[in-house]
C-alpha positions in Angstrom: 0.0 0.0 0.0 1.5 3.3 -1.1 0.4 5.6 1.8 2.7 8.4 0.6 0.6 8.4 -2.7 -2.7 8.3 -0.9 -1.7 11.1 1.5 -0.3 13.3 -1.4 -3.5 12.9 -3.5 -5.6 13.6 -0.5 -3.9 17.2 -0.2 -6.2 18.2 -3.0 -9.0 17.7 -0.5 -7.3 20.0 1.9 -6.9 22.7 -0.8 -10.5 22.3 -1.8 -11.6 22.5 1.7 -10.0 25.8 2.2 -11.0 27.1 -1.2 -14.6 26.2 -0.8 -14.8 28.2 2.4 -13.1 31.2 1.1 -13.1 31.4 -2.6 -15.2 28.8 -4.5 -19.0 29.1 -4.3 -21.1 25.9 -4.0 -22.6 26.3 -7.6 -19.2 25.8 -9.4 -17.4 23.6 -6.9 -18.0 20.5 -9.0 -16.1 22.1 -11.8 -13.0 21.9 -9.7 -13.5 18.4 -8.3 -13.9 16.7 -11.9 -10.2 17.6 -13.0 -9.0 16.6 -9.6 -10.7 13.2 -9.8 -9.4 12.7 -13.3 -5.9 13.7 -12.3 -6.0 11.4 -9.2 -7.3 8.4 -11.2 -4.4 9.0 -13.7 -1.8 9.0 -11.0 -3.3 6.0 -9.3 -3.3 4.1 -12.5 0.3 5.1 -13.3 1.8 4.4 -10.0 -0.2 1.4 -8.7 -0.1 -2.1 -10.1 -3.5 -3.1 -8.8 -6.4 -2.4 -6.3 -7.3 0.8 -8.2 -10.6 1.0 -6.5 -9.1 0.6 -3.0 -6.6 3.4 -3.6 -9.3 5.6 -5.0 -11.6 4.8 -1.9 -8.7 5.5 0.6 -8.0 8.8 -1.1 -11.6 9.7 -0.9 -11.6 8.8 2.9 -8.5 10.9 3.5 -10.3 13.8 1.7 -13.0 13.5 4.3 -10.4 13.7 7.0 -9.5 17.2 5.6 -12.8 18.5 4.4 -15.1 17.7 7.3 -13.0 19.4 10.1 -12.3 22.5 8.0 -16.0 22.9 7.1 -16.9 22.4 10.7 -14.4 24.9 11.8 -15.6 27.5 9.4 -19.3 26.6 9.4 -20.5 30.2 10.3 -18.5 31.6 7.6 -19.8 29.2 5.0 -23.4 29.5 6.3 -23.3 33.2 5.9 -21.4 33.6 2.6 -22.7 30.7 0.7 -26.5 30.9 0.9 -26.8 30.1 -2.8 -27.8 26.5 -2.0 -31.3 27.7 -0.8 -31.1 25.8 2.5 -32.0 27.8 5.5 -30.1 26.7 8.7 -31.1 27.9 12.0 -28.5 27.6 14.8 
């Protein structure tokens, strides 16, 4: 198992977590994820001899490790600046 590859690819999740809080609105977030997924798939296919799905799954789990705490930490900022999703949240 190439944990260095998994950790390195999951850093895109860290970058996106920060970017979606401060820069990227929800409506266009998917436009950034698609190239990241394609790039991750390419690097996994190039550097791993098998178990491609497992590697992709582990990269996604590591993305959750980055994204969830950052979104929780900046919840109020996200809630006030990204009301484009149409969901009312009362806290």
